[in-house]
VEXDREN-2710 file (C-alpha; in Angstrom, 1 decimal):
% VEXDREN-2710
k/r/px/py/pz
1/MET/-7.6/-22.6/-81.0
2/LEU/-9.6/-25.2/-82.1
3/LEU/-6.4/-28.0/-82.3
4/ALA/-5.1/-26.4/-79.0
5/THR/-8.5/-27.4/-77.2
6/GLY/-8.2/-31.3/-78.4
7/ALA/-4.5/-31.5/-76.9
8/PHE/-6.0/-29.7/-73.7
9/PHE/-9.3/-32.0/-73.6
10/ALA/-6.8/-35.1/-73.6
11/ALA/-6.5/-35.4/-70.4
12/LEU/-10.1/-34.5/-68.6
13/HIS/-9.5/-34.9/-64.7
14/LEU/-13.3/-36.7/-63.7
15/LEU/-13.9/-38.2/-60.6
16/PRO/-15.4/-40.9/-60.7
17/LYS/-14.0/-41.7/-63.9
18/PRO/-16.6/-43.0/-66.9
19/VAL/-17.1/-46.1/-68.1
20/SER/-15.5/-44.8/-71.0
21/VAL/-15.1/-40.8/-72.7
22/ALA/-15.0/-40.6/-76.4
23/ILE/-13.6/-37.2/-76.5
24/ALA/-13.8/-35.4/-80.5
25/SER/-10.5/-33.7/-80.4
26/SER/-11.1/-30.9/-82.9
27/CYS/-14.2/-30.2/-81.1
28/SER/-15.2/-27.6/-78.5
29/ALA/-18.8/-26.2/-77.4
30/ALA/-20.2/-23.3/-75.8
31/VAL/-20.9/-23.9/-71.8
32/PRO/-24.6/-24.5/-71.3
33/ARG/-26.4/-22.3/-70.0
34/GLY/-30.1/-23.1/-70.1
35/VAL/-31.9/-26.5/-68.5
36/ALA/-35.7/-26.8/-69.5
37/PRO/-38.3/-26.3/-66.0
38/GLY/-38.3/-29.1/-63.6
39/PHE/-34.9/-30.1/-64.2
40/ASP/-33.4/-31.9/-61.5
41/GLU/-33.0/-29.4/-58.9
42/GLY/-30.0/-30.8/-56.7
43/ALA/-28.4/-31.4/-59.9
44/LEU/-28.6/-27.5/-60.7
45/GLU/-27.6/-26.2/-57.2
46/GLU/-24.4/-28.5/-57.3
47/ILE/-23.4/-27.5/-60.6
48/ASN/-24.0/-23.6/-60.2
49/GLU/-22.3/-24.1/-56.4
50/ARG/-19.1/-25.1/-58.6
51/TRP/-19.3/-23.1/-61.5
52/ALA/-19.7/-19.9/-59.7
53/ALA/-17.1/-20.8/-57.7
54/LEU/-14.8/-21.3/-60.7
55/SER/-16.3/-17.4/-62.5
56/ILE/-18.3/-20.0/-65.0
57/GLY/-21.5/-18.7/-64.6
58/LYS/-25.0/-20.8/-64.0
59/LEU/-27.3/-22.5/-65.0
60/ALA/-31.1/-21.9/-65.4
61/ALA/-34.3/-22.7/-66.2
62/SER/-34.8/-21.6/-70.0
63/ALA/-38.0/-22.0/-72.5
64/SER/-35.1/-22.7/-75.2
65/PRO/-32.4/-25.1/-73.0
66/ASP/-29.3/-26.5/-74.7
67/VAL/-29.3/-29.1/-71.9
68/ILE/-31.9/-32.1/-72.9
69/VAL/-33.1/-34.7/-70.9
70/ARG/-34.4/-37.8/-72.6
71/HIS/-35.2/-40.9/-71.2
72/ASP/-34.0/-44.6/-72.3
73/ALA/-35.4/-47.8/-70.8
74/ARG/-32.7/-49.9/-72.0
75/LEU/-30.3/-48.3/-69.2
76/ALA/-29.4/-49.8/-66.2
77/PRO/-30.9/-47.6/-63.0
78/GLN/-28.7/-45.0/-62.0
79/ALA/-26.5/-45.7/-65.6
80/TYR/-26.6/-42.7/-68.1
81/ARG/-25.2/-41.9/-71.1
82/LEU/-24.1/-38.0/-72.0
83/ARG/-23.1/-36.1/-74.6
84/VAL/-21.8/-32.4/-75.8
85/ASP/-21.1/-31.1/-78.9
86/ARG/-21.8/-28.0/-80.4
87/GLY/-25.4/-28.0/-80.3
88/GLY/-25.8/-28.9/-77.2
89/THR/-25.9/-31.4/-74.3
90/THR/-28.1/-34.8/-74.1
91/VAL/-28.6/-37.1/-71.3
92/TRP/-29.6/-40.3/-71.6
93/SER/-31.1/-42.2/-68.6
94/SER/-33.9/-44.7/-67.2
95/SER/-34.1/-43.3/-63.7
96/ASP/-33.8/-39.5/-62.2
97/ASP/-30.6/-41.0/-60.4
98/GLY/-28.7/-41.2/-63.8
99/VAL/-29.4/-37.9/-64.7
100/PHE/-27.9/-36.6/-61.5
101/TYR/-24.7/-38.5/-62.3
102/ALA/-24.7/-37.1/-65.3
103/ALA/-24.9/-33.8/-64.3
104/MET/-22.2/-34.3/-61.7
105/THR/-20.3/-35.2/-64.5
106/LEU/-21.1/-32.4/-66.2
107/ALA/-20.3/-30.2/-63.8
108/GLN/-16.4/-31.2/-64.1
109/LEU/-16.6/-31.1/-67.4
110/PRO/-16.0/-27.0/-68.6
111/GLN/-12.0/-26.5/-68.9
112/ARG/-10.5/-22.9/-69.4
113/ILE/-9.1/-22.2/-72.3
114/GLY/-7.0/-19.1/-71.9
115/ASN/-9.5/-16.9/-70.3
116/VAL/-12.5/-18.9/-71.6
117/TRP/-14.4/-21.5/-70.2
118/ARG/-15.1/-24.5/-72.9
119/MET/-17.3/-27.4/-73.1
120/PRO/-15.1/-30.8/-74.9
121/CYS/-17.4/-32.4/-77.1
122/VAL/-17.5/-36.2/-75.8
123/THR/-19.7/-39.0/-75.4
124/ILE/-19.7/-40.4/-72.0
125/GLU/-21.2/-43.7/-71.4
126/ASP/-21.2/-44.6/-67.4
127/HIS/-22.6/-46.7/-64.7
128/PRO/-21.8/-47.5/-61.1
129/ALA/-19.8/-50.8/-60.3
130/LEU/-21.6/-51.1/-56.6
131/ARG/-24.8/-50.1/-56.2
132/TRP/-24.7/-48.8/-53.2
133/ARG/-21.6/-46.0/-52.3
134/ILE/-22.5/-45.2/-48.6
135/LEU/-20.4/-42.8/-46.3
136/SER/-20.4/-43.8/-42.3
137/ASP/-19.8/-40.7/-40.7
138/ASP/-18.9/-41.0/-36.5
139/VAL/-20.4/-38.2/-35.5
140/SER/-20.1/-39.4/-31.5
141/ARG/-16.4/-38.8/-30.5
142/GLY/-16.0/-34.9/-30.3
143/PRO/-16.6/-33.3/-33.4
144/LEU/-20.4/-32.9/-34.2
145/PRO/-21.4/-31.6/-37.4
146/THR/-23.6/-28.6/-37.3
147/MET/-26.3/-28.1/-40.0
148/ARG/-25.0/-26.2/-42.5
149/TYR/-21.9/-29.0/-42.7
150/PHE/-24.0/-31.9/-42.6
151/GLU/-25.3/-30.0/-45.8
152/GLU/-22.0/-29.5/-47.4
153/ARG/-20.9/-33.0/-47.0
154/ILE/-23.9/-34.9/-48.3
155/ARG/-23.7/-32.2/-51.3
156/THR/-19.8/-32.9/-51.7
157/ILE/-20.2/-36.9/-51.1
158/ALA/-23.3/-36.7/-53.8
159/ALA/-21.3/-34.4/-56.5
160/PHE/-18.3/-37.7/-56.0
161/LYS/-21.4/-40.1/-56.5
162/MET/-22.0/-41.2/-53.5
163/ASN/-26.1/-42.3/-52.4
164/GLY/-25.7/-42.8/-49.0
165/TYR/-24.7/-40.7/-45.8
166/SER/-25.1/-43.0/-42.2
167/PRO/-24.3/-40.8/-39.1
168/TYR/-22.4/-43.1/-36.4
169/MET/-24.8/-41.9/-33.6
170/GLU/-24.3/-43.0/-29.8
171/HIS/-25.5/-41.0/-27.6
172/VAL/-25.8/-38.2/-29.9
173/PHE/-29.6/-38.0/-30.8
174/LEU/-31.6/-36.0/-28.2
175/SER/-34.3/-38.4/-27.6
176/PRO/-37.6/-36.8/-26.8
177/SER/-38.3/-39.6/-23.8
178/ASP/-34.4/-40.2/-23.2
179/PRO/-33.2/-37.1/-23.5
180/LEU/-30.0/-36.9/-21.0
181/PRO/-27.8/-39.1/-22.4
182/ALA/-27.1/-36.9/-25.2
183/PRO/-25.4/-33.3/-25.5
184/LEU/-27.2/-30.6/-25.0
185/ASP/-26.5/-29.6/-28.7
186/GLY/-27.4/-32.8/-29.2
187/ILE/-29.2/-33.8/-33.0
188/THR/-32.8/-33.3/-32.4
189/PRO/-35.3/-35.4/-34.2
190/ALA/-36.0/-32.7/-36.2
191/GLN/-32.4/-32.1/-37.0
192/LEU/-32.4/-35.7/-38.4
193/ARG/-35.5/-35.5/-40.2
194/ALA/-34.3/-32.0/-42.0
195/LEU/-31.5/-34.6/-43.2
196/ALA/-32.9/-36.8/-44.7
197/LEU/-35.2/-35.0/-47.0
198/TYR/-32.1/-32.5/-47.6
199/ALA/-30.0/-35.7/-48.6
200/ARG/-32.7/-36.8/-50.7
201/ARG/-32.4/-33.4/-52.8
202/PHE/-28.9/-34.8/-53.7
203/HIS/-30.1/-38.6/-54.6
204/VAL/-28.2/-39.5/-50.9
205/ALA/-30.3/-42.0/-48.9
206/LEU/-29.6/-41.3/-44.9
207/ILE/-29.3/-44.3/-43.0
208/PRO/-29.2/-43.8/-39.5
209/GLU/-26.2/-45.7/-37.5
210/GLN/-27.2/-46.9/-34.1
211/GLN/-25.2/-48.5/-31.3
212/THR/-27.7/-50.6/-29.5
213/PHE/-25.0/-53.0/-27.7
214/ALA/-21.6/-51.9/-27.1
215/HIS/-19.9/-48.2/-27.5
216/MET/-22.8/-47.1/-25.0
217/HIS/-20.6/-45.5/-22.1
218/ASN/-22.1/-41.8/-22.5
219/THR/-25.6/-43.5/-21.7
220/LEU/-24.4/-45.8/-19.1
221/LYS/-22.8/-43.2/-17.3
222/ILE/-25.8/-41.4/-16.3
223/GLU/-27.2/-42.9/-13.4
224/GLU/-30.5/-43.4/-14.7
225/TYR/-29.2/-46.3/-17.1
226/ALA/-26.7/-47.4/-15.0
227/PRO/-28.1/-50.2/-14.2
228/ALA/-28.3/-51.5/-17.9
229/ALA/-24.7/-51.7/-18.0
230/ALA/-22.9/-55.1/-18.0
231/PHE/-19.6/-53.4/-15.9
232/PRO/-20.8/-50.0/-13.6
233/HIS/-21.2/-47.0/-15.9
234/GLY/-19.3/-49.4/-18.7
235/PHE/-19.5/-50.0/-22.1
236/LEU/-21.9/-52.8/-23.2
237/LEU/-25.5/-52.8/-22.6
238/SER/-26.3/-55.8/-20.6
239/PRO/-29.1/-58.1/-22.5
240/ALA/-30.1/-59.2/-18.8
241/SER/-31.4/-56.0/-17.7
242/PRO/-35.2/-55.1/-17.5
243/ILE/-33.7/-51.1/-18.7
244/THR/-32.2/-52.1/-22.0
245/GLN/-34.8/-53.4/-24.4
246/PRO/-37.5/-50.0/-23.9
247/TYR/-34.7/-48.3/-23.8
248/LEU/-33.5/-49.0/-27.4
249/ALA/-36.9/-49.8/-28.6
250/ARG/-38.0/-45.9/-27.6
251/LEU/-34.6/-44.8/-28.9
252/ILE/-35.1/-47.0/-32.6
253/ARG/-38.7/-45.9/-32.4
254/GLU/-37.9/-42.2/-32.5
255/GLU/-35.1/-42.2/-35.3
256/ILE/-37.2/-44.3/-37.4
257/ALA/-40.2/-41.6/-37.2
258/ALA/-37.7/-39.0/-38.2
259/VAL/-36.4/-40.7/-40.7
260/PRO/-39.3/-42.9/-41.8
261/HIS/-38.5/-46.1/-44.3
262/PRO/-34.9/-45.8/-45.0
263/PRO/-33.1/-48.6/-47.0
264/PHE/-31.4/-49.6/-43.7
265/PHE/-30.9/-49.4/-40.0
266/HIS/-27.8/-49.7/-39.1
267/ILE/-27.6/-51.1/-35.3
268/GLY/-23.8/-51.1/-34.8
269/SER/-23.2/-54.0/-32.4
270/ASP/-19.4/-54.8/-32.7
271/GLU/-16.6/-54.7/-30.2
272/THR/-19.4/-56.9/-27.7
273/SER/-16.1/-59.0/-26.3
274/THR/-17.3/-58.6/-22.8
275/LEU/-20.6/-59.8/-23.2
276/GLY/-20.8/-63.1/-20.9
277/GLU/-18.9/-61.1/-18.2
278/GLY/-20.2/-59.3/-15.4
279/ALA/-23.9/-58.1/-15.0
280/THR/-24.3/-60.3/-18.0
281/THR/-22.2/-63.2/-16.9
282/ALA/-25.7/-65.4/-15.6
283/TYR/-27.9/-64.6/-18.2
284/VAL/-25.5/-65.6/-20.7
285/ALA/-25.0/-69.2/-19.2
286/ALA/-28.6/-69.5/-19.2
287/HIS/-29.7/-68.5/-22.3
288/GLY/-26.9/-70.6/-24.3
289/GLY/-24.2/-68.9/-24.8
290/ARG/-22.5/-65.8/-26.0
291/SER/-23.3/-66.4/-29.6
292/ARG/-27.0/-67.4/-28.9
293/VAL/-27.5/-64.2/-26.9
294/TYR/-26.0/-61.9/-29.5
295/ALA/-28.1/-63.6/-32.2
296/GLU/-31.0/-62.6/-29.6
297/HIS/-30.0/-59.3/-30.0
298/VAL/-30.0/-58.9/-33.7
299/ASN/-32.9/-60.6/-33.6
300/ALA/-34.5/-58.3/-31.1
301/MET/-33.3/-55.4/-33.2
302/ALA/-34.7/-56.6/-36.3
303/ARG/-38.5/-56.8/-34.8
304/LEU/-38.0/-53.0/-33.7
305/ILE/-36.7/-51.7/-37.3
306/ALA/-39.1/-54.3/-39.5
307/PRO/-42.2/-52.2/-39.5
308/SER/-40.3/-49.3/-41.5
309/GLY/-39.0/-51.6/-43.8
310/ALA/-35.4/-51.0/-43.6
311/ARG/-33.1/-53.9/-43.7
312/LEU/-30.8/-54.1/-41.1
313/MET/-27.3/-53.7/-40.9
314/LEU/-24.8/-54.7/-38.8
315/TRP/-20.9/-54.9/-38.3
316/ASP/-19.5/-58.5/-38.8
317/ASP/-16.9/-58.9/-36.0
318/GLY/-18.9/-60.5/-34.1
319/ILE/-19.7/-63.1/-37.3
320/GLU/-16.0/-63.5/-37.7
321/ASN/-15.7/-64.2/-34.1
322/ASP/-18.0/-67.6/-34.8
323/PRO/-20.1/-67.6/-37.9
324/SER/-22.5/-69.8/-36.3
325/ILE/-24.9/-66.4/-35.9
326/MET/-25.5/-66.6/-39.7
327/ARG/-27.9/-69.7/-38.6
328/MET/-29.5/-67.6/-36.2
329/ILE/-30.4/-64.4/-37.5
330/PRO/-32.7/-63.2/-40.4
331/ARG/-30.9/-63.8/-43.6
332/SER/-32.3/-60.3/-44.9
333/ALA/-29.6/-58.6/-43.1
334/VAL/-27.0/-56.6/-44.6
335/VAL/-23.8/-57.6/-42.9
336/VAL/-21.2/-55.0/-43.0
337/ASN/-17.5/-56.3/-43.2
338/TRP/-15.5/-53.5/-41.9
339/HIS/-11.6/-54.3/-42.0
340/TYR/-8.8/-51.2/-41.9
341/GLY/-5.4/-52.5/-42.7
342/ALA/-3.2/-53.0/-45.3
343/GLU/-3.9/-56.5/-45.6
344/PRO/-2.6/-58.6/-48.6
345/SER/-6.5/-59.8/-49.3
346/PHE/-9.6/-59.6/-47.4
347/GLU/-10.9/-62.5/-49.7
348/LYS/-11.5/-64.3/-46.9
349/TYR/-13.9/-61.9/-45.0
350/ILE/-15.7/-61.7/-47.7
351/ARG/-16.4/-65.5/-48.5
352/LEU/-17.0/-65.6/-44.8
353/ILE/-19.9/-64.1/-45.2
354/ALA/-20.8/-65.1/-48.4
355/ARG/-21.0/-68.4/-47.4
356/GLY/-23.9/-67.7/-45.0
357/GLY/-25.3/-66.4/-47.6
358/PHE/-26.2/-62.7/-46.5
359/ALA/-25.8/-59.5/-48.4
360/GLN/-22.6/-57.6/-47.5
361/MET/-20.9/-53.8/-47.5
362/VAL/-17.2/-53.3/-47.4
363/ALA/-16.0/-51.0/-44.9
364/PRO/-12.5/-49.9/-45.5
365/GLY/-11.5/-46.7/-42.9
366/ALA/-10.1/-43.0/-44.0
367/ASN/-7.5/-44.6/-41.2
368/ASN/-8.0/-40.3/-39.9
369/TRP/-8.9/-41.8/-36.5
370/ASN/-5.9/-40.1/-33.9
371/GLU/-3.8/-38.3/-36.6
372/ILE/-2.9/-35.3/-37.4
373/PHE/-3.5/-35.8/-40.6
374/PRO/-5.1/-39.2/-42.2
375/ASP/-2.8/-42.0/-42.8
376/VAL/-3.2/-41.8/-46.7
377/THR/-1.1/-44.6/-47.3
378/THR/-2.4/-47.3/-45.5
379/ALA/-5.8/-45.9/-46.1
380/ILE/-5.5/-46.3/-49.7
381/GLU/-4.2/-49.7/-49.8
382/ASN/-6.7/-50.8/-47.5
383/GLU/-9.4/-49.5/-50.0
384/ARG/-8.3/-49.9/-53.0
385/ARG/-7.7/-53.7/-52.4
386/PHE/-10.8/-54.4/-50.2
387/ILE/-13.6/-52.4/-52.6
388/ASP/-11.7/-54.2/-55.4
389/GLU/-11.9/-57.5/-54.1
390/GLY/-15.5/-56.8/-52.9
391/LYS/-16.6/-55.6/-56.9
392/THR/-15.1/-59.0/-57.7
393/ALA/-17.8/-60.6/-55.4
394/HIS/-20.2/-58.3/-56.3
395/VAL/-21.2/-57.1/-53.0
396/LEU/-23.6/-54.9/-52.3
397/GLY/-22.1/-51.9/-51.6
398/LEU/-19.4/-49.6/-50.1
399/PHE/-19.5/-48.8/-46.5
400/GLU/-17.1/-46.4/-46.3
401/THR/-15.8/-45.1/-42.5
402/THR/-14.2/-42.0/-41.0
403/TRP/-13.9/-42.8/-37.2
404/HIS/-12.7/-39.5/-34.5
405/ASP/-11.5/-41.7/-31.6
406/ASP/-9.5/-39.3/-29.7
407/GLY/-12.3/-36.2/-30.5
408/GLU/-9.8/-34.1/-32.2
409/THR/-9.5/-34.9/-35.3
410/LEU/-11.5/-32.7/-38.3
411/TYR/-13.1/-34.3/-41.0
412/GLU/-12.1/-31.8/-43.3
413/ALA/-8.5/-33.8/-43.4
414/THR/-10.7/-37.0/-44.7
415/TRP/-11.9/-35.8/-48.3
416/TYR/-9.0/-37.5/-50.1
417/PRO/-9.3/-41.1/-48.6
418/VAL/-13.3/-40.7/-49.0
419/LEU/-13.0/-39.8/-51.9
420/TYR/-10.7/-42.3/-53.6
421/ALA/-13.3/-45.0/-52.0
422/ALA/-16.3/-43.2/-54.1
423/SER/-14.3/-43.8/-57.0
424/ALA/-13.2/-46.8/-56.7
425/ALA/-17.0/-48.1/-55.7
426/TRP/-18.4/-46.6/-58.4
427/GLU/-15.5/-47.2/-61.2
428/GLU/-15.5/-51.0/-62.6
429/ARG/-11.8/-51.1/-63.0
430/ASP/-9.1/-50.6/-60.4
431/VAL/-8.2/-47.1/-59.6
432/ASP/-4.5/-46.8/-59.5
433/PRO/-3.6/-44.3/-56.9
434/ALA/-1.3/-42.3/-59.0
435/ARG/-4.4/-41.5/-61.5
436/PHE/-6.5/-40.6/-58.6
437/ARG/-3.7/-38.2/-57.1
438/SER/-3.3/-36.2/-60.8
439/ASP/-7.3/-35.9/-61.4
440/PHE/-8.2/-34.8/-57.4
441/PRO/-7.1/-31.5/-57.7
442/GLN/-8.9/-30.3/-60.5
443/ALA/-12.2/-32.5/-59.4
444/PHE/-11.8/-31.8/-55.5
445/PHE/-10.0/-28.4/-55.9
446/GLY/-11.1/-26.8/-59.0
447/ALA/-7.6/-26.0/-59.6
448/GLY/-5.4/-27.5/-62.4
449/ASP/-2.2/-27.3/-59.7
450/SER/-1.1/-31.0/-59.2
451/ARG/0.6/-29.5/-56.2
452/TYR/-2.3/-30.0/-54.3
453/GLY/-1.6/-33.8/-55.0
454/ASP/2.0/-33.3/-53.8
455/ASP/0.7/-32.0/-50.7
456/ILE/-1.2/-35.0/-50.0
457/ALA/1.5/-36.9/-50.7
458/ASN/4.1/-35.0/-48.7
459/LEU/1.8/-35.5/-45.5
460/ALA/1.2/-38.8/-45.8
461/ASN/4.9/-39.5/-46.2
462/ILE/5.3/-37.5/-43.0
463/LEU/3.4/-39.7/-41.0
464/THR/5.3/-42.5/-42.8
465/ARG/8.2/-41.1/-41.6
466/LEU/7.0/-40.7/-37.5
467/ASP/5.7/-44.3/-37.3
468/ALA/3.6/-43.2/-34.6
469/GLY/2.2/-46.5/-34.7
470/TYR/-1.5/-47.3/-32.8
471/GLN/-1.0/-44.0/-30.8
472/GLY/-1.1/-42.1/-33.5
473/THR/0.6/-38.6/-34.5
474/ASP/-2.2/-36.4/-32.0
475/ALA/-0.6/-37.9/-29.2
476/LEU/2.7/-38.0/-30.2
477/PHE/2.2/-34.4/-31.0
478/TRP/1.2/-33.6/-27.3
479/GLY/3.9/-36.2/-25.9
480/ASP/6.8/-34.1/-24.1
481/PRO/9.9/-34.2/-26.0
482/PHE/11.8/-34.8/-23.4
483/ASP/10.2/-37.7/-21.9
484/PRO/12.7/-40.3/-22.1
485/THR/10.4/-43.0/-24.0
486/ALA/9.1/-40.2/-26.4
487/ALA/12.6/-39.4/-27.4
488/ALA/14.0/-43.2/-28.0
489/ALA/11.0/-43.4/-30.1
490/MET/11.8/-40.4/-32.0
491/ALA/15.5/-41.3/-32.2
492/ASN/15.4/-42.5/-35.6
493/VAL/13.4/-40.1/-37.1
494/ASP/14.6/-38.0/-39.5
495/VAL/13.7/-34.9/-37.9
496/ARG/15.0/-32.2/-40.3
497/ALA/13.1/-34.2/-43.8
498/VAL/9.8/-34.2/-41.5
499/ARG/9.9/-30.4/-41.2
500/LEU/11.4/-30.0/-44.9
501/GLU/8.0/-31.8/-46.2
502/ALA/6.0/-29.9/-43.7
503/GLU/7.3/-26.4/-44.8
504/GLY/7.2/-27.6/-48.4
505/VAL/3.3/-28.2/-48.1
506/GLU/3.2/-25.1/-45.9
507/THR/4.6/-22.5/-48.4
508/HIS/2.3/-23.8/-51.4
509/LEU/-0.8/-23.5/-49.3
510/LEU/0.4/-20.1/-48.1
511/GLU/0.7/-18.9/-51.2
512/HIS/-2.4/-20.5/-53.0
513/ARG/-5.7/-20.9/-52.2
514/PRO/-8.2/-23.4/-54.3
515/PRO/-11.3/-22.3/-55.4
516/LEU/-13.3/-25.3/-54.0
517/HIS/-13.1/-26.6/-50.9
518/ALA/-10.7/-23.8/-49.5
519/ASN/-11.6/-25.0/-45.7
520/ALA/-10.1/-28.5/-46.9
521/ALA/-6.7/-26.8/-48.2
522/ALA/-6.3/-24.7/-44.5
523/VAL/-7.0/-28.0/-42.7
524/MET/-4.1/-29.3/-44.5
525/LEU/-2.1/-26.2/-43.9
526/LEU/-3.0/-27.0/-40.1
527/ALA/-1.7/-30.4/-40.6
528/ALA/1.3/-29.6/-42.2
529/ARG/2.2/-26.5/-39.5
530/ARG/1.2/-29.2/-36.5
531/TYR/3.8/-31.9/-37.8
532/ASP/6.3/-28.5/-38.2
533/VAL/5.8/-27.8/-34.8
534/LEU/6.2/-31.6/-33.8
535/GLY/9.5/-32.2/-35.3
536/ARG/11.0/-28.9/-34.0
537/GLU/9.4/-29.9/-30.3
538/TYR/12.1/-32.8/-30.8
539/GLN/14.9/-31.0/-32.2
540/ILE/14.6/-28.4/-29.2
541/ALA/14.5/-31.3/-26.9
542/GLN/18.1/-32.8/-28.0
543/GLU/19.4/-29.2/-28.8
544/ILE/19.0/-28.1/-25.0
545/ARG/20.6/-31.8/-23.9
546/ASP/23.2/-30.9/-25.9
547/ASP/23.9/-27.0/-24.6
548/TYR/22.8/-27.7/-20.7
549/TYR/25.9/-28.8/-19.4
550/ARG/28.8/-26.9/-21.9
551/PRO/27.5/-24.4/-19.5
552/SER/27.9/-20.8/-20.6
553/TYR/25.2/-18.1/-19.9
554/ARG/24.7/-17.9/-23.7
555/ASP/23.9/-21.3/-24.0
556/LEU/21.3/-20.8/-21.0
557/VAL/19.7/-17.8/-22.7
558/TRP/19.1/-19.9/-25.6
559/CYS/17.8/-22.4/-23.5
560/THR/15.1/-19.8/-22.5
561/TYR/14.9/-18.7/-26.2
562/TRP/13.6/-22.0/-27.6
563/MET/10.8/-22.3/-25.0
564/TRP/10.0/-19.0/-26.1
565/GLU/9.8/-20.4/-29.6
566/LEU/7.6/-23.3/-28.6
567/ARG/5.5/-20.9/-26.4
568/ASP/4.5/-18.5/-29.8
569/ASP/3.9/-21.9/-31.9
570/PHE/1.3/-23.3/-29.4
571/GLU/-0.5/-20.1/-29.2
572/GLU/0.1/-19.6/-32.8
573/LEU/-1.9/-22.7/-33.8
574/SER/-4.7/-22.4/-31.3
575/PRO/-6.9/-19.6/-33.4
576/LEU/-6.1/-22.0/-37.1
577/TYR/-7.3/-25.2/-34.9
578/GLU/-10.1/-23.3/-33.1
579/ARG/-11.1/-21.4/-36.8
580/ALA/-11.2/-25.8/-38.7
581/TRP/-13.0/-26.9/-35.7
582/LEU/-16.1/-24.2/-35.9
583/TYR/-16.3/-24.5/-40.1
584/GLU/-17.4/-27.8/-39.4
585/SER/-18.7/-28.9/-35.8
586/ARG/-20.9/-27.5/-33.2
587/LEU/-19.1/-26.4/-29.9
588/GLY/-18.6/-29.6/-28.1
589/HIS/-15.3/-30.1/-26.5
590/LEU/-13.6/-27.8/-28.8
591/ALA/-12.8/-25.5/-25.1
592/SER/-11.3/-28.9/-23.9
593/ASN/-8.9/-29.1/-27.1
594/ILE/-7.8/-25.7/-27.4
595/GLU/-6.5/-25.7/-23.7
596/ARG/-4.1/-28.3/-25.0
597/TYR/-2.7/-25.7/-27.0
598/HIS/-2.5/-23.1/-24.1
599/LEU/-1.3/-25.5/-21.7
600/SER/1.6/-26.6/-23.7
601/ALA/2.6/-22.7/-24.3
602/THR/2.2/-22.7/-20.4
603/GLU/4.6/-25.5/-20.0
604/ALA/6.8/-24.1/-22.5
605/ILE/6.9/-20.4/-20.8
606/GLU/7.4/-22.0/-16.8
607/ARG/10.1/-23.9/-18.5
608/ALA/11.9/-20.6/-20.4
609/ASP/11.5/-19.3/-16.9
610/ALA/13.3/-22.0/-15.0
611/PHE/16.0/-21.5/-17.3
612/ALA/16.4/-17.7/-16.9
613/ARG/16.1/-18.5/-13.1
614/VAL/19.2/-20.9/-13.6
615/ALA/21.3/-18.7/-15.7
616/ARG/21.1/-15.6/-13.4
617/GLU/21.1/-17.7/-9.9
618/ASN/24.0/-20.6/-10.9
619/LEU/26.0/-19.1/-13.6
620/GLN/26.2/-15.6/-12.2
621/GLN/27.0/-17.1/-8.8
622/HIS/29.1/-19.7/-10.2
623/GLN/26.9/-22.3/-8.6
624/PRO/27.1/-26.3/-10.0
625/LEU/24.0/-26.5/-12.3
626/PRO/20.7/-28.2/-11.3
627/PRO/20.0/-31.8/-13.1
628/LEU/18.2/-31.0/-16.3
629/ASP/15.4/-32.9/-15.5
630/SER/15.0/-30.9/-12.2
631/VAL/15.0/-27.5/-14.7
632/ILE/12.3/-29.1/-17.0
633/ARG/10.3/-30.8/-13.9
634/PRO/10.6/-28.8/-11.4
635/ALA/9.7/-30.3/-8.0
636/GLN/5.6/-30.0/-7.0
637/PRO/5.3/-27.9/-3.8
END
């Protein structure tokens, strides 16, 4: 058995991959069962959650532990050494963080040999390349996580050695002093406090991310705050308004009271291109121009945040537009350098901030916004190059972003690009995408089935085939396939190839349910089915164009049946989407998203009835057929 064990253990699928792993090829050990009392509670919970799902068993406090923790002051913070042999498991670290990260590696080590779980005899040396590995999570564009899912997301990023979680908030904090802008089920101060405490249990810092300049429409639409808008009920808070600063002071004070002494506080302040226009025109002219007014805003926010001891964070695009801003803001600020495309290099952006003397974090993106499933191809290219160049420049950390611009995308779809970024920020060397794809199914889904990696690759291929551009595949899905513009956009798409790839993913995921993160697999299945239906929509539109003018009664009946087919497809997708949404989010605008499925089904029913009417009234009475466009788009009464 030992020789087979050595061959099996030669390919450990660990994410992130440690700096060094030495495997004793002729040795295996029993899975540990006992830890000393006082062992890291968060680490114990993470291990037991994974091992219970995989039927490995659990770790428990024991007077005779087989997991021993030893202090080694020579190791850097967050670094650890882990040894597993037949005598047990030993962890060396100089910090609690290092012990936790050793435990996260330990959680992934058990391997099944036949029907028995065993541990490889290994010595692992490991430490992170970047000090901070933070997830920025858009919770303001519609999908607002439940507390249960907030916690699951925190546990998951911690399991893959991320150490910061930053909920991106525009209006969703339910301020005690200013409750009107927030949704009724917004994030309360007690919930934000509970999340910060929960995250700390898993060695994750909760970093409030509150927009304070642009992206404030959901506040400015409220009449009480409307006078603070640069344009009526608009997007940008006007620094000229006497309402603005007191409102922001109250908001920030309450968020910091909920999360006292965070390491950072992010003030947003991106995309302020309309500063100097509308109600801000005179103010900007009188206060030294756009850049100086922008810097004054940053300085004002710094004064509000200073009592907490947090370092101010801000997005970099204002500085990129005018680097002189760096001479006017606190040198302690951390600039978050965001770029989401597959550019040949990001060095010019990194060098710009470095020349100003500022600490910075690189902020690639999961490229999930407006898409049925993330644009994984672009995301990985973006993350790989940006993070690698950030490591070379010794930036402070990673600030990985997910966005939900159209309010329809699902958080569970983002795990593949998010965890690639987490691995790239931890690992010293370049993370080969092929190796990551090979490791992901075992590390994330707990399944030694490479087809999960193939499924993600196929979903990425489909998006590339569709080439929906900035509008995204969500918009393409909801578009009318009979619309000439939409049809032209799809004219060069190999729709059959799209559907075959989607159906291959569907077949695998219908037949297999992973032991870990089964809902993420269900969201992949939903994405594949939506792609399949999208392709079928455009096939049907073309088939109807081909058959309508033949004409025969049979052809028109087929047109009716095809519309019934689409009706059934949309109605079948609706509960799948609803289940996926409710797994992770509060109700929010779920009803409006679901309504789109029902409206599309209703449109298909109306078109089916119209084709049936033409078959009955025109063909049977030997009357000329009305133009196709008048059937699919009847005149409104």
